[in-house]
FIKOLZA-1660 file (N, C-alpha, C; in steps of 0.1 Angstrom, whole numbers, plus 5000, padded with zeros to 4 digits):
% residues 112
   i   px   py   pz ch aa at
   1 1877 6267 3467  A  M  N
   1 1880 6277 3457  A  M CA
   1 1881 6271 3443  A  M  C
   2 1884 6259 3442  A  G  N
   2 1885 6253 3429  A  G CA
   2 1872 6249 3422  A  G  C
   3 1862 6249 3430  A  Y  N
   3 1848 6245 3424  A  Y CA
   3 1841 6257 3419  A  Y  C
   4 1847 6269 3419  A  T  N
   4 1841 6280 3412  A  T CA
   4 1841 6279 3398  A  T  C
   5 1830 6280 3391  A  E  N
   5 1829 6277 3377  A  E CA
   5 1834 6290 3368  A  E  C
   6 1839 6286 3356  A  P  N
   6 1843 6297 3347  A  P CA
   6 1832 6306 3343  A  P  C
   7 1837 6318 3339  A  S  N
   7 1827 6328 3334  A  S CA
   7 1821 6323 3321  A  S  C
   8 1809 6328 3319  A  K  N
   8 1801 6323 3307  A  K CA
   8 1807 6330 3293  A  K  C
   9 1813 6341 3294  A  E  N
   9 1818 6348 3282  A  E CA
   9 1833 6349 3282  A  E  C
  10 1839 6349 3271  A  L  N
  10 1854 6350 3270  A  L CA
  10 1857 6365 3270  A  L  C
  11 1868 6369 3276  A  V  N
  11 1873 6383 3276  A  V CA
  11 1886 6384 3269  A  V  C
  12 1889 6396 3264  A  P  N
  12 1902 6397 3256  A  P CA
  12 1914 6398 3266  A  P  C
  13 1912 6400 3279  A  Q  N
  13 1924 6401 3288  A  Q CA
  13 1930 6387 3290  A  Q  C
  14 1943 6386 3291  A  K  N
  14 1950 6374 3295  A  K CA
  14 1952 6373 3310  A  K  C
  15 1952 6361 3316  A  P  N
  15 1955 6360 3330  A  P CA
  15 1971 6362 3331  A  P  C
  16 1976 6364 3343  A  L  N
  16 1990 6365 3345  A  L CA
  16 1996 6352 3340  A  L  C
  17 2006 6353 3332  A  G  N
  17 2014 6342 3326  A  G CA
  17 2025 6336 3334  A  G  C
  18 2031 6345 3344  A  N  N
  18 2042 6341 3352  A  N CA
  18 2038 6339 3366  A  N  C
  19 2038 6327 3371  A  L  N
  19 2034 6325 3384  A  L CA
  19 2044 6329 3394  A  L  C
  20 2057 6330 3390  A  L  N
  20 2068 6335 3398  A  L CA
  20 2071 6349 3396  A  L  C
  21 2062 6356 3390  A  G  N
  21 2064 6371 3387  A  G CA
  21 2065 6379 3400  A  G  C
  22 2069 6391 3399  A  A  N
  22 2071 6400 3411  A  A CA
  22 2057 6403 3418  A  A  C
  23 2047 6404 3410  A  A  N
  23 2034 6408 3417  A  A CA
  23 2029 6396 3425  A  A  C
  24 2030 6383 3419  A  N  N
  24 2025 6371 3426  A  N CA
  24 2034 6368 3438  A  N  C
  25 2047 6369 3437  A  M  N
  25 2056 6367 3448  A  M CA
  25 2054 6376 3459  A  M  C
  26 2053 6390 3456  A  F  N
  26 2050 6399 3466  A  F CA
  26 2038 6396 3474  A  F  C
  27 2027 6393 3467  A  S  N
  27 2014 6389 3472  A  S CA
  27 2015 6377 3482  A  S  C
  28 2022 6367 3477  A  I  N
  28 2023 6355 3485  A  I CA
  28 2031 6358 3498  A  I  C
  29 2044 6364 3496  A  L  N
  29 2052 6367 3507  A  L CA
  29 2046 6376 3518  A  L  C
  30 2039 6386 3512  A  S  N
  30 2032 6395 3522  A  S CA
  30 2022 6388 3530  A  S  C
  31 2014 6378 3523  A  Q  N
  31 2004 6371 3530  A  Q CA
  31 2010 6362 3540  A  Q  C
  32 2021 6355 3538  A  I  N
  32 2028 6347 3548  A  I CA
  32 2033 6356 3560  A  I  C
  33 2038 6367 3557  A  F  N
  33 2042 6377 3567  A  F CA
  33 2030 6381 3576  A  F  C
  34 2019 6383 3570  A  L  N
  34 2007 6388 3578  A  L CA
  34 2002 6376 3585  A  L  C
  35 2002 6364 3580  A  V  N
  35 1997 6353 3588  A  V CA
  35 2006 6350 3600  A  V  C
  36 2019 6351 3599  A  I  N
  36 2028 6349 3610  A  I CA
  36 2026 6361 3620  A  I  C
  37 2025 6372 3615  A  L  N
  37 2023 6384 3624  A  L CA
  37 2011 6383 3632  A  L  C
  38 1999 6380 3626  A  F  N
  38 1987 6380 3634  A  F CA
  38 1986 6368 3644  A  F  C
  39 1992 6357 3640  A  Q  N
  39 1993 6345 3649  A  Q CA
  39 2002 6348 3661  A  Q  C
  40 2013 6355 3660  A  V  N
  40 2022 6359 3670  A  V CA
  40 2015 6370 3679  A  V  C
  41 2008 6379 3673  A  I  N
  41 2000 6389 3680  A  I CA
  41 1989 6383 3689  A  I  C
  42 1982 6372 3684  A  A  N
  42 1971 6366 3691  A  A CA
  42 1977 6358 3702  A  A  C
  43 1989 6351 3700  A  Y  N
  43 1995 6344 3711  A  Y CA
  43 2000 6353 3723  A  Y  C
  44 2006 6364 3719  A  F  N
  44 2010 6373 3729  A  F CA
  44 1999 6380 3736  A  F  C
  45 1987 6382 3728  A  F  N
  45 1976 6388 3735  A  F CA
  45 1970 6378 3745  A  F  C
  46 1971 6365 3742  A  L  N
  46 1966 6355 3752  A  L CA
  46 1975 6355 3764  A  L  C
  47 1988 6356 3763  A  L  N
  47 1997 6357 3774  A  L CA
  47 1994 6367 3784  A  L  C
  48 1988 6379 3778  A  Q  N
  48 1986 6391 3786  A  Q CA
  48 1973 6390 3794  A  Q  C
  49 1964 6380 3792  A  Q  N
  49 1952 6379 3798  A  Q CA
  49 1955 6375 3813  A  Q  C
  50 1947 6381 3822  A  L  N
  50 1948 6378 3836  A  L CA
  50 1943 6364 3840  A  L  C
  51 1934 6359 3832  A  W  N
  51 1928 6346 3836  A  W CA
  51 1937 6335 3830  A  W  C
  52 1946 6338 3822  A  F  N
  52 1954 6327 3814  A  F CA
  52 1964 6321 3823  A  F  C
  53 1965 6308 3824  A  E  N
  53 1975 6300 3832  A  E CA
  53 1980 6290 3822  A  E  C
  54 1993 6290 3819  A  P  N
  54 1999 6281 3810  A  P CA
  54 1997 6267 3814  A  P  C
  55 1994 6257 3805  A  N  N
  55 1993 6243 3809  A  N CA
  55 2007 6237 3811  A  N  C
  56 2008 6231 3823  A  Q  N
  56 2021 6224 3826  A  Q CA
  56 2018 6209 3826  A  Q  C
  57 2019 6202 3814  A  P  N
  57 2016 6187 3815  A  P CA
  57 2026 6180 3822  A  P  C
  58 2022 6169 3829  A  S  N
  58 2031 6161 3835  A  S CA
  58 2029 6146 3830  A  S  C
  59 2038 6138 3834  A  K  N
  59 2037 6124 3829  A  K CA
  59 2026 6116 3835  A  K  C
  60 2021 6119 3847  A  D  N
  60 2010 6112 3853  A  D CA
  60 1996 6117 3849  A  D  C
  61 1996 6128 3841  A  Q  N
  61 1982 6133 3836  A  Q CA
  61 1979 6125 3824  A  Q  C
  62 1966 6125 3822  A  G  N
  62 1961 6117 3810  A  G CA
  62 1958 6127 3799  A  G  C
  63 1947 6124 3791  A  P  N
  63 1945 6132 3779  A  P CA
  63 1942 6146 3782  A  P  C
  64 1937 6149 3795  A  E  N
  64 1933 6163 3799  A  E CA
  64 1945 6172 3796  A  E  C
  65 1957 6167 3797  A  S  N
  65 1969 6176 3795  A  S CA
  65 1970 6182 3781  A  S  C
  66 1963 6174 3772  A  L  N
  66 1964 6179 3758  A  L CA
  66 1956 6192 3755  A  L  C
  67 1947 6195 3763  A  V  N
  67 1939 6208 3762  A  V CA
  67 1947 6220 3766  A  V  C
  68 1950 6229 3756  A  C  N
  68 1956 6242 3760  A  C CA
  68 1952 6253 3752  A  C  C
  69 1951 6265 3758  A  W  N
  69 1947 6276 3752  A  W CA
  69 1956 6281 3740  A  W  C
  70 1968 6279 3741  A  E  N
  70 1978 6283 3730  A  E CA
  70 1974 6277 3717  A  E  C
  71 1971 6263 3717  A  A  N
  71 1968 6257 3705  A  A CA
  71 1955 6261 3700  A  A  C
  72 1946 6263 3709  A  T  N
  72 1931 6268 3705  A  T CA
  72 1932 6281 3699  A  T  C
  73 1940 6291 3704  A  I  N
  73 1939 6304 3699  A  I CA
  73 1946 6305 3684  A  I  C
  74 1957 6297 3682  A  I  N
  74 1963 6296 3670  A  I CA
  74 1954 6289 3660  A  I  C
  75 1946 6278 3664  A  F  N
  75 1937 6272 3655  A  F CA
  75 1926 6283 3650  A  F  C
  76 1920 6290 3660  A  Y  N
  76 1909 6299 3656  A  Y CA
  76 1914 6310 3647  A  Y  C
  77 1926 6316 3650  A  V  N
  77 1931 6327 3642  A  V CA
  77 1935 6321 3628  A  V  C
  78 1941 6310 3627  A  S  N
  78 1945 6303 3614  A  S CA
  78 1933 6300 3605  A  S  C
  79 1922 6295 3613  A  S  N
  79 1910 6292 3605  A  S CA
  79 1904 6304 3599  A  S  C
  80 1903 6316 3605  A  F  N
  80 1898 6327 3599  A  F CA
  80 1907 6333 3588  A  F  C
  81 1920 6331 3591  A  Q  N
  81 1930 6336 3581  A  Q CA
  81 1929 6327 3568  A  Q  C
  82 1926 6314 3570  A  Y  N
  82 1922 6306 3558  A  Y CA
  82 1911 6311 3550  A  Y  C
  83 1900 6314 3557  A  L  N
  83 1888 6320 3549  A  L CA
  83 1891 6332 3542  A  L  C
  84 1899 6342 3549  A  I  N
  84 1903 6354 3543  A  I CA
  84 1912 6351 3532  A  I  C
  85 1920 6342 3532  A  L  N
  85 1929 6339 3521  A  L CA
  85 1921 6333 3508  A  L  C
  86 1911 6325 3512  A  C  N
  86 1903 6320 3501  A  C CA
  86 1896 6331 3493  A  C  C
  87 1890 6340 3501  A  I  N
  87 1883 6352 3495  A  I CA
  87 1892 6361 3487  A  I  C
  88 1904 6363 3493  A  T  N
  88 1914 6372 3486  A  T CA
  88 1919 6366 3473  A  T  C
  89 1924 6354 3474  A  Y  N
  89 1930 6348 3462  A  Y CA
  89 1921 6341 3453  A  Y  C
  90 1907 6342 3454  A  S  N
  90 1898 6336 3445  A  S CA
  90 1897 6345 3434  A  S  C
  91 1900 6340 3422  A  P  N
  91 1899 6348 3410  A  P CA
  91 1885 6349 3406  A  P  C
  92 1880 6361 3405  A  G  N
  92 1866 6363 3401  A  G CA
  92 1866 6368 3387  A  G  C
  93 1857 6378 3385  A  K  N
  93 1856 6384 3371  A  K CA
  93 1870 6388 3367  A  K  C
  94 1872 6388 3355  A  P  N
  94 1865 6384 3343  A  P CA
  94 1866 6369 3339  A  P  C
  95 1874 6361 3347  A  F  N
  95 1878 6348 3343  A  F CA
  95 1868 6338 3349  A  F  C
  96 1863 6340 3360  A  R  N
  96 1855 6330 3368  A  R CA
  96 1842 6338 3372  A  R  C
  97 1832 6329 3376  A  K  N
  97 1820 6334 3382  A  K CA
  97 1823 6339 3396  A  K  C
  98 1814 6347 3402  A  P  N
  98 1818 6353 3416  A  P CA
  98 1818 6341 3426  A  P  C
  99 1826 6343 3436  A  L  N
  99 1829 6333 3447  A  L CA
  99 1816 6328 3453  A  L  C
 100 1806 6337 3453  A  I  N
 100 1793 6333 3461  A  I CA
 100 1786 6322 3453  A  I  C
 101 1790 6320 3440  A  T  N
 101 1783 6309 3433  A  T CA
 101 1789 6295 3437  A  T  C
 102 1800 6294 3444  A  N  N
 102 1806 6282 3448  A  N CA
 102 1799 6277 3461  A  N  C
 103 1791 6266 3459  A  G  N
 103 1783 6261 3471  A  G CA
 103 1792 6256 3482  A  G  C
 104 1802 6249 3479  A  A  N
 104 1810 6242 3489  A  A CA
 104 1818 6253 3497  A  A  C
 105 1822 6263 3490  A  S  N
 105 1829 6274 3497  A  S CA
 105 1820 6282 3506  A  S  C
 106 1807 6284 3501  A  E  N
 106 1798 6291 3509  A  E CA
 106 1794 6284 3522  A  E  C
 107 1792 6271 3521  A  K  N
 107 1789 6263 3532  A  K CA
 107 1801 6263 3542  A  K  C
 108 1813 6262 3538  A  S  N
 108 1824 6263 3546  A  S CA
 108 1825 6276 3554  A  S  C
 109 1823 6286 3547  A  R  N
 109 1822 6300 3553  A  R CA
 109 1811 6301 3563  A  R  C
 110 1800 6296 3560  A  F  N
 110 1788 6297 3569  A  F CA
 110 1792 6289 3582  A  F  C
 111 1797 6277 3581  A  C  N
 111 1800 6269 3593  A  C CA
 111 1810 6276 3602  A  C  C
 112 1819 6284 3596  A  F  N
 112 1829 6291 3605  A  F CA
 112 1822 6303 3611  A  F  C
% end
């Protein structure tokens, strides 16, 4: 997100001056709530699948016991949430160029 270049022309509008303002705090807190909500939904959706069997690691098992669906589903959901967060909170016009001009961000989204 940080590699998006500034806009070529100046505009008369000012950016938000207060980072702890009501609008910013509501936005961040609602995003945190949604992240937790969707991860919990994904976890309980996994538990409802007929094919799912929880991993019961034991002391005599090797590295195979580290593989578990619970961590995988949380990783996938949080990865897509990170991409959505980058798109949502990336300031575009009038202060910056569009997000699509950021090559590193585009490569990251393409890989996912």
